[in-house]
N, C-alpha and C positions, 0 to 999 in steps of 0.2 A: 503493500500499497505504500502508493507520495504522497508525504504531507508537504499541503500547500507551503508558496514562498512568503511570511508572515512580512504584511505590510510596512514598513518601518523605516521613516527618518531619522537625516543626523538632529540630536538635541531631545530625542525622543529620551523619556526615562524608560526604563521595563524588570519584569521579574525573569527570573531566572527562575529554573526548579532548584534546582539547589546552592547552598548560601556559599559564598566564597569563604576562605579559611578564616576571615574577618570574622561572620560573621551574619554577613549583610547580603541579600540576594536582591539589591535592584540597582542595578547598568547604565546610567547613560550612554547612550551610541552617539562615538564620536568617529567613525567613519563607515562611510555604505558602497560595497563592491560587490567582489568574488569571495570576499573578506568583511568581517565586520570587525569594526574596533567598538571594543567597550570599555570605559570605565568606573570600576567600581565608585559607590558611592560610599562606601564607608568608612575603606583605605587611600582612596587615592590610585588605586591598580592599574593600568593599562595590559589591555589582553586584547590578541587578537585572534580571531573566531574561523572557519573556512562552512560558507552562507550556510549551510546543510546540516551543521554541529547548532548554530546554532538556533536554526527553524526547532531541529529537530527539541530543545534546551528549554525553550521557546514557555514562555505561563500567562502573563499577560504584563499591556500598559498600564502605567504608572500614570504618567502626562503626555500629553504630545503638544510638540512644539506648532 
């Protein structure tokens, strides 16, 4: 079963299924493309996820830009 691409924009804050080791599971989107750039809202750590991995981990939107 193919999961649809989640429509997101840079600046959106999203919640992922698993929490970051700092304990927060809210992330700000910083970059869109084949990879998704994310910044942890708790500790400001930056990570890059492949688009398919992001779509699999995505849970919900917290805020839109």
